[in-house]
C-alpha positions, 0 to 999 in steps of 0.5 A: 925213339931212334937207336942213337937217342936211347944210347944217349938215354942210356949213358945219361942213366947210367951216369945218373945211377953212378952218381947215387951209387957213390959212398956218400958219408958226411956228404949225403945231402950234398949228392942227393941235390947233385942226383936231383939235379941229374934226375931233373936234367935227364927229365928234361931231355927226355921230355924235350926229344919229340918235342916241335921246334919252337916259335917266335913271335913279336909284338911292338908299339906303333909309337915306339921311336928308337932314340938317337945313339948318344955319342961315346962317353970317356969312361974310367972303366972298359965300357962296352962298344957303343954304350953311352954313361947312361947305359947298364948293357951287362949285368955287371954294366962293364966288360970289366965288372965294374958295377959303378954308375958314373952318373951323379943325379942321385946323392947321398942328399937326394937318395931319401927322395926316390919313388917308384914312378912306374911299374910293369906287370909282365902278365906272368906267374913266375919267378923273376930272376931278370937283371935289367938293362939299360941300353938307349935309354930303353929298359929290358928285361925277361921272364922264361918265356919272353924279353921285352923293352920298356921306355923308362921314362914313362913305362910304356912299352916299346917291344915283346917278344915271345919264345915257345919252347917246353918249360923247364923243371926250373921255370927261370931265365936269368936276364938278357945280353 
């Protein structure tokens, strides 16, 4: 390793030792958790020092036809630019985090009749903590290494991007934006 890299390692190790050496009293569990996180961060940093650059590959469905952009609708809250009423373009739907859908197809009278129309297998055995988003009639989600787009009416895969990089100690990707 280069001298600068060793310097960074020593700084991280010093911070870890200082964090772990603080008298804990009643906060022993909290300090232990923080120390564990510091060890995990240092481990990931050291594992990736000599790692090769990652690669990205994209698979696409030749039958996929991108939908025409819907005209913007007047919304009571702040929508993302170009988002239509049926879109859910971010974790909280709107820029102002409203989390309210103006759509009315599902209501108290028909909610009991809802059923699963399709499922999608990512082909991975890992945690799934992705907040799915909906943009231009495409459902978009992610796993630790993949981002995918589905047609919500058919569950057909529109496209999938695979990113190849060193794994983390916490194997998760919490969504796309």
